[in-house]
Structures are given as structure tokens and as C-alpha cells.
N, C-alpha and C positions, 0 to 999 in steps of 0.2 A: 316554165315561163322565162323568157329573157328579161333583162332589166327594162327594156322599152315596153314589153308586154305588161309590166307591173303598173304602168302609168294609166290612170283613169281620170279624165277631165269631167268635172261637173259644171254644167251651165246653170246658173241661178236664174230662175224665171219669175221671182216674186213681183218684180216691177212691171211685168207684162201679163203673162198668163195668170199670175197669182191674184192681181187686184183688178183685172179687167171687168169682172162682174161684181166688184165690191159696191155695196149700196151707197157709200159716201165717197166723195172725191178726196183722195189723199193729197194734201198740200205738196206743192212742188218742192219746197225746202225739206219736207220729210222724206220724199223720194230720194233726193240727192244725199241726205244724211245716211239713208239706208245703203245707197250705192257705195258711199265711202266706207261704210262698215263692212260690206261684203268684200270689197277690194282688199281692205286691211286683213280680212280673213283668208286671203290667198286664193279665192275663186278665180279661175282663169278665163271664164267667159260669162257674160251677163246678157240676158234677154232684156233689153233696156226699155223698149216702148213699142207702140204700134203707130204706124202712120195711116190712120183711118180717119174719116170725117168725125170731128168732135160731136156733131149732133147725133151720130150713130153710137159712139162710145165716148161719152164726156170725160171719162177718166184720162184719156190721152190727148186732151186739148193742149197740154204743155209738152208735147213730144220733143220739140226742138230745145226747150229750156232744160229738160232732163238730160237730153243727149249732150248739151253743152256742159252740164255739170258732172258728166261721167269722168272719173279720174283716168289718167293715162295708165298704161301698163296692164290693161285688161282688154280682151277681145269683146267687141260689141256686136250684138245681134238685135235686129228689129224685125217687125212683121208688117206686111201690107197685103192687100187683097186684089188690087187691080192696077192697070197701067198708070192711072193718075196718081195712085199711091206710090208707085215706083218712081215717078217723076219727082215727087216730094222727097223721097228717100235720097235720090241722087243729088238733089239740090242741097239737102242737109249735109250729106257726105262732103260736098264741095265747099260749103260755107261755114258749117258749124263744127263738125268733128268727124274724123274717119269712122265709117261704118264698115265692119269687116264682113258681115253676113246678113242677108235679108231673107227671111222666111216667107214662103208663099204656101198657103194651105190648099190642099187638094184631097178630097175625100175619095177613097177607093170605092165606096158605095155611092152610086150616082144619086140615090134617093137622099142621102145625107148631104151631098154636094148641092143639090137643089134646095134643100131646106136651109142650109147654112150660108150658101153663097149665091143662091138663085141662078145657078148656071148648070146646064147639062154638061156632060163630059166633053162633048165635041167643042162647044163654045169655050169652055174653060181651058181646055188644052191649047186652043189657039191663043188665048190671052196669056197663058203661062209662057208659051214660046216667045211671045213678044217681050214680056217682062224679063225673062231670063237673058234675052239678047241685050236689052237696055242695061241691065245690071252688069253684065259681063263687060260691055264697052266702058262702063264707069269704074271698073276695077273692084266691084263688090261681088262677093261670092253668093250665088243663089242656093238657098236651101229649100227643097221641096218637102213640105210636111205632109206625109201620106196618112191622113186621119182614117179612122175606122179600120185600121189594118188587122184588127183581131175580132171584129164584129161591129154591127151597126144597130143602134137603138131603133131604127126605122125598118130596115131591110131584114135584120137578123144576121145569119151567118155570112161571113165573107171568106171565100176560099183563098188559101195561100196562092193559088195560081193567079188570082186577080191582083194580089199585091205584087207578085213577081212581075206580072205584065206591066203594072204601073211603074215599077222600078226601071224596067227595060225602056219604057217610053221616056222617062225623065233622063235616063242615061243617054239615050239617043239625042236629046236636046243639048247635051254637053254638061248637064248638071252632075256634079260630083259630091254634093252634100245632100243626103237623103235621110229623112227622119221617118221612122215607123211609129205612129201614134196610136195608143190604146185609148180611144176617145172617151169611153164611159166605163172603163175598168172591166173588160171582158176577157183579158188575156190570162193565161196560166203559164207557169215556168216551162212546161214541156213544149207548148206551142211556140213560146218565145224563142227557146233554144233552137227548135227545128227551123223556124222561119228565118231568124237572123243568121243561123249557121249556114243555111243554103244561100242567102243573099251575100254574105261575106265571101263565100267560096266562088260564087258566079260573077261577082263584080268586085274584084280585089282593089280596083282603083277608086272605089267610092268610100267617102267618109260617112259612115252610118252613125246615126244618132238615135238613142232610145228615149222615148217619152211615154211614161206610164201614169195612169191615174189610179188612185187607191180606193175606188168605190167599194171593192169587195175584199180589201185587206191584202192584196197580192202585190202591191206596188214595188216594195223593196225586193221581194223574191223574184219578181219579173225582171227588175233591173239587174240583179245579180246573174240571172239566167242569160240576159243579153250580153253582159260582160264575159261570161263563160263562153259565149258563142263568138267572141272576138270584137264586140263593140267597145270603143274606147272613149266615146263621149256620151254622157247621160244627162238628162234634164232632171232638176229637182227644185223645190220651192221651200223657202224658209217657212216653218210652221205648217206646211202642207196645205196651204190655202189655194183656192182657185180651181182650175180644172173645168170640166163640163158635166153637169151644171154646177156652178157655185151655189151654195145654199146658206140661207140665214134663217134659223128657226129658234126663236126664244133665246137669242144671244149666242147660239152655238153655230159655228161657221166651219164649213169645209168637209162635211161627210163625204163629198165626192171630189175631194181635193187632189192635188198633185202629190207625188212622192216627197217626203219631208227631207230637206237638205241635211239638217242636223243629224238625223238618224242614219241616213245613207252614208254621210261622211264618217260617222262614228264606226259603222260596221266595216267600211272599207279600211279604216285605220286598223281595226282589230285584225283584219285579214292581211295586213301589211301590204296593201296596195297603195301606191303613191298617188296622191291627188294634189299635192302642193298646198293643202289647206291646213291652217292653224286652227285646230278644233276649238280651242278655248275662245279665240277671237270670233270664230263662226257662231259659237253659242252666244256671244255678246251681240252679234248681228241679229240672231233670232230673237233675243230678248228685246232688242230695239223694235223689231217688226211687231212683236206683241204690244209694246208700248204705243206704237204709232196707230195700231188698229184697236187699241183699248180693250183687249180681251186676251185671255190665254188661247194659244193655238194648239197644234196637235203634235208637236215634237215630244216623243217619249223621253229622249235624252235630256231635254230641258227640264223635265220633271224628276227623272231618276238620277241624273248626273252621269257623266262619262265613266267608263271603266278606267281606273287609274293605271292600268298595266296592260301589256299585251299577253293574252292567255298563252300558257305553255303549250308547245306542240311537240309531237313525237319526232324524233330524228329520222 
């Protein structure tokens, strides 16, 4: 690996994907305090909020306030799902604070796209093209999030050729940030390495992002496989909350959650891959996330503690 290959950027998604299904509204001041703690921990990008109607997802009724409270020195990502949402994103970008990247979801499985966004592929592709055009004119990078890239809870198997065709379509629109999402934790490290490896080779001008859910315990293994295939931006969430679906059962949250940021950052540090993260301060941010949500979350490193040394390696 070259020195540049050693760098892996983690995008922290607690504020958006992590708490979007949380049963209680997290106060705005708590969200901003968490933002400040994450930035202090050295995370380079944060998925800050969603610009969706508050009556649909009440958790994001304060999207502009949270954006305004986001410290400088960190890249901001938001999400929206339609042209009206893009118009709101652009307005906030111009009035409130710079938005670096706007995510747009698109399920490779049409059945999931219909269930999640109430649009067939033809209609949704037309909308995405308009959204990407508007964002580009505003100077905001479009990120297309290809959900169900490794399998669909409705359709079942999703063929790699379907994912590659979706990448090719997005690339044809001029989109250069493309996420492959493992929507309900169906991926395995071999399939991840194969799919991302081919994508990185065929579209070397694309900034690929890996987003895994840990339903079946493979989240970090899959993330490492994506990194091994050449991906250099990965998503993770403090405490491993969120994902699809989020679950609350007798006080235990997150069985279907995101990859846990604290644990992923710790293993990358042990592997001597640069993330720019101060692990001790990141653990403080994770502890704050637990305090805000009033329960222990799912970081193993929070419970066991970090390894206080880099393991010895053979020359």
C-alpha cells in the first residue's frame, strides 16, 4: 500500500441513519452536542440530517437547526428523497451552512424501491436525474445510495449484474459518489470483495462508499473486505444503532443496526490504517451517545476498552 492507500475515511451516521427510527425525538441541543463531540474525535464526514417532511419522519423536524449547529472543519452529508427535498437542501446550503454531499436513495431491487419510496424504477430514475442536475448546479455533490446491493428482503437475491447496471446508469448521469448499501445485512466478505473490486476497476473515477448493516454479525468483516477491494470511505454509527429495521425490544436497541464506529475505528487503528480519528475522544462521543439515548449501546470497545498498544507484526 502507498501512504495514500493507508487512509480510510469514516462517515459518522448516528445523527441521520442512526436515530431516524428512534422512538423518541432527540432534542436539538443533544444532537448538536453529539456533533461537536464527533468532530472533536476527528471524524472527517458526518451524515447530519434528512430533508424529508417532518410529518413523515418527525426526528428531522429540526434539520436546519442541526445543520446550523454543525462545526466547521467537517464535511457534511444530508439525505433527501425527491425534488422538493432537493430544493430545501439547496436553500439550506445557501442560507444556513455549506452542504458538501446530498444522498439520494435508490434500491437496486424494484420491489424494495416501490415499498420504500413508492416509485418504480422508471419514474424514480427520471426524478433522480432532475435531482442530480439541480444539486450539481448548486455545487453540491450527489451521492446515489444503491440499497439492496447484496440482497432484498422482498425480492430475495440481487444479481451483481443488476448492481453494476445501476452503477453504470448513475455514472451516465454524471454522478461520481456511489454507495453500495447492504440494506438488511445479507452481504458476506467474499461477495463484498468481488462486487466492490469489479466496481472500483470498471469505474476508477467514482468515489465509492461502503454502507453495511450488522444484522447477521458481518458488518465489520464486510467493511474490511470493501477496504481491501479499494474503497476508502465507509459509513459507521456510534453504538451501532439504526439501520433497517431499527428495533426496540424490552429496552434493547439495534439488533439490526449499523456498523459500530468505535469498534471499526479501533480495528483500523490496530491495522495501522490512518483515519484521522482520536480513538479516546471518539469513545467519549460514543459514551455521550449512550447518555443521550439513556441506555447502553452495542460497541464492544466501549465495554472491553481499547487495546493499549499496536500488536507486534512480523517483518
